[in-house]
C-alpha angles and dihedrals in degrees: 000000000000117000126214119196112212121198106187146111130282125250112203089204091061096228103103138014122042090340091062090042094054092048092050097046090046093049089055092054101256134113120254121213117183142208112191113221099176143359117228131198102211142136137177091292096057148283113315098181147340129221110197116216110230111255090237091060091046086058093045090054092049092047090053091052097044093049089062109030140022111228117218092213142000130227116197117197134157112003101168101198144052089239092054091051091053092044091053091046090054091047093053090051092045096050100028095214117173143226100038118188116195120202099190098211111195106158138014117250089235091051135274135096116268099183117059121234114276096027097090094071090050089050091052095047104033108026108026094062090058096055128088096204132022119195112196126167118226097279092044092050090051090055093047095045099036095229137102116253116212101145144022089263088058089050090055093049091048091049092054091050094049092045093060088093090061102259125124110243128221111185112193110216099199089118095055123080132303096312120071105222120179110194122209120197110184126163094338096314129110127213128178125210104195137180141155114279113258105228093208123136100221110076104134110141097019095132093046092051093048097050092043092050091049091051093049092050090050090049085058092055103263121146121245091258093049094044092050095051091047093046089049092055092042091053092049089058090047089055094045089053095044122128141205118264127164127346100311137029111338128214132285114244118233093170096069115063105175118098114247 
């Protein structure tokens, strides 16, 4: 069985973060190992607080995993702090695990910053060059590329700018217009994975599910293009099978695959 190592934050509501990652990876027939970077106090109304895990303990968790198993891929999600970004970069160099998929989580979908000020530049200079694929949504791509994105042409320009460090770029277009358009930029070539927007209210955890699915498919040997298309379709089913929970948008459901 393939193993995916997830380095990310915890969501007590179970809809995003490592909880969504574990469900996704398991649903796709792989094993999920986890390193917790941060503990959040959040619900459907927003983020109430964040407890950052010390970088030394992030490394201790990773060491415990790596002493026992050899992951086939790594998914990096919410890190929270500058120190965590540096710690993860050092871990990736130390253990030389590939492929690495980075989901550059900056904000929660329900509101609230999930990466402290000053950490973004460190992520861009220390962590991004060590990844094989980065999966920003539109706001995250704007932050990484330093440009405003209003069209698919803008998405392509942003992807080229982000890719200058060497990583392939997958910009998820769920935040842009009536068509969901995920853009892949890999080794100088573009590919679009498009579909009609699903006007459903429960979308919490969409980005986590997508990036974890992409990582799992890559762990199974799929190319960036193949993994993106498969992750796009998988995430659509997760949205279709989403459910209400709490007072605001509930979570997507990666555990149920049939269309309802």
